N, C-alpha and C positions, 0 to 999 in steps of 0.2 A: 614253516609250523619246523622242520626236523634239523634247521639248523640251530636252535631253539634248544634243542634239548641232549647239544656240548656246553651251552656257553659256559664259561669260566668252571668247565669238567674235564677237557681235553681239547688239541689246537687242530680241527677240524681247521683246513683248508677248504672242501665247498664239499654242500652236504645235499641230497635229494631225496623224493619218492617217484614210482613216474601214478603209484593209486594211493588214495586210504582205502583200510579195512575199518572195515565195520561189520558191526554181527549182524547174520542175515541177510549182508547181498550177496551182487555175482562174486563179487570180488574174495568172499571171506570165501565163497564154493571152489571157484580157484589156486585157494592156497593150497585149502586144505585137499583138491585132485591131485595137487601138485607133490604134495608133504607125505600126503599118509595113507593117496592112492596109486601112489608108481607113476603118477604118468608126467613122467616123463620131458615126452615133448610140449605139451604145456610152458617148463618155468624155459626151453628152450626156445622156444620163438619168440614168449614175452620177455627175455632174457638179448632179442635178436630188433622188434620192436624198441623196447627203452636205450639201448647202444644206439640204432642212430637216430635217436631222440639228443640222446647223450651227446655224438658230433656237433652238432648245432649252436652246443653249451661251452661252457670256461672246461666239462669237464670233459673234454676230447683230448686235455692233455696229460694226464697220466700217462706214467712209463709204462706200468705193470697192473695187474689187477687180480688183489688176492680174494679169495669165496673163504670167510669167515668157515673155519674147521668146525668137524664131525669128534667127537669122542669116538676112538676106534668101534668103543663099543655097539655105541648107536648107530653112529654107520657100519654098523654089520647085521643091526636088526633090521634098519629101513633101507640095505641097501642100493644111498644113495647120498649124495649131500645136494640135496635142493638151493643150495645157495653158490656149487660148486658146477649144477646147472644152468643155473640162473647167467651166472657169469661165463660159460662157455657161448653163451647166446652173442650178450654183450663184447665179448674178445673176438668173437666176429665180424659182427658188421663196425667194429672201432677198430681191428688191424693189428689189438696189443693181444698181450702172451700172457696167460696164465701161468699163475705160477702159486701152485694147489701144498706144495709138503713146505713150506717156509718157517709156517705157521703153526700153528700147533695144541690142541688143546690133551690136555697134560691131566687135565679131572674130570673124570663122569661129576655131571649133576640131571637132578628130575627135569621136567620146565619148566619153562618162565608162566604160565598160564598166569596162572593164579597167585601168582608172587605180588606182594607188596613192591613200591616199589623200591624205600630202601630194601627187603630182602632180596629185589632182584638185583641190586647191587653186591651185597653180599654174597649175595651166589655164583658170582664169577670174578669174583677175587680171585685172583693169581694162577688164575686156570688155561692162563693161553699163555704161553711161549716163545723165539724164533729156537727154530731150530738151523735153519738155515740160513741167518746175517748178511753173508756175500750176496745175494739175491735179493736184496730190498734197501741194506746201505747203502743212505746218496740218493739214491730212486725218490719220484715222487705214486705212491700206493694208493688205487684202489680199491676201498674196501667191498663185498658186494656182500646186500645178506636176502633172505626173503623178506623181515616184515621187521619194523624201529618201530619199539610200545617207547620202550622210557631212557633206551639208549642204554643201555649195561651195558648189556653185551659185545657192541659195536666200541665203549668207551673202553673194555677190557685188552679187544684187541690192538685200536687203536694205541692204547697208553704201552701196553708190546713191539710193538711195529716207531711205533717213535723215540725209543730210548736207542737206534739206531743214526749213529751221525749222518745229518745232513738225509734226512730222514721226513718227508708231509704223505701227512693222509687227507682223500677223501673220503666218503659216504657217498653208496649208490646202494639206494634195496628197493626193488621190487614196490612192496609198499608201507603207506605210515599208520599205523591203529594210535583213534584215539587213548589216552591211559582210561583204560579203564571197560577198553571194545569187546 
């Protein structure tokens, strides 16, 4: 299901999610506690579990892990990047390095939650750039986010990273939501 989000849009080597995100499910509650109530230990532990599972798959092969960055304004407000917390747990179990500063969000955007598929894509177009391309060039990057719905944010990140010569991108998210969930 996750791979289908990127078909014909951006060449992603591998893609996966650990669980399905649905309204009123315990997984929605988990993500809510991580993202909005500051329960970082949830993201770290799920990242560890997910990382252990990925070691049994083709996704054990990336060179580095890159969390989807937050805009500095949102990072200041929230106090942490939930994707980076998840990535930290994954990196711990996978024995991989996290590179956080090489990709940056250069434009602030409001939440994607209540936007249509097209509005989501439009909202993230051109909002990322590579800041330290030398850290990513020629590597297989595992791009990590908390939840994927339409794939617009991850597509925007991957498109920017893939401008670097010899670089490939795979995607791992803690959850995949059915669009409209």
